[in-house]
N, C-alpha and C positions, 0 to 999 in steps of 0.2 A: 481754456482750463483743463491741460492734460494732467491725470494722476500718475504719480509712480506705478511702476507694476508691484510693487511689494504690498500696496494697498489693495489691490484687486487679489493677488494670491492669498494674503494673509485673510483678510475680512470676507469677503463674498463666496469665491468658488469652493477653497479647500474645506470647510467644516462641514457643509453639506455632504459633500462627496465622501470626505474622509470616514463621516459615521457609517454610513452605507457599506464602503468598501472594507472597513474594519471588520462590521458585523457578517459579510459575506465570507470574509477570510476565516474570521472564527466558526462558523457554521461548517464550511467546507473542510476546514481544518479538522474539527470534531468528527465529522462523518468519514473522512479519509483515515484518521486515526482508529475509529471504530472498526471499520472494514477491515482494515490491515490486519487487526488483533484477531478479527473473528475468523477471517481467512487462513491467516498462521495456525489458531489453534484447530481449525476443522482438518487442515492438512495433517498436524502432527497425529492426531487422533486417527485419522484414516490411516496414515504411515505405520503406527503403532498396531494398528488391529491387522493391516496385511502382514507384517512383519510376524504376529502371532501365528496366523495363519500360515505362513510360509515355513515357520520352523516347527508348528506342529505336524505338518504333512509331511517333512522329510522327504524331498523328492529325489530319487537316485539319478543323479547327473552325471554322465560319463564326461568329465571338465576335458580329457585328451580329444575325444571327438569334437568339441566345441572348438577348442583353440587351435586343431588343425585346420577345422572348416575357415576360421576367421582369417588366418595368415594367408 
């Protein structure tokens, strides 16, 4: 008595596996999205703060010296 493969894949294996896989994907996806959003927000604000500090301090840079050194 050999059952066709479709019966195995449709009835017994897939449902139990699919539920756990879908749950895992949902959880990991939400964590990834939240993490990426948090990181982008943090870096945006840090960059803004550094830019403010940089613009307020107004360092006197001799651009000619820097360019001649790098060439």
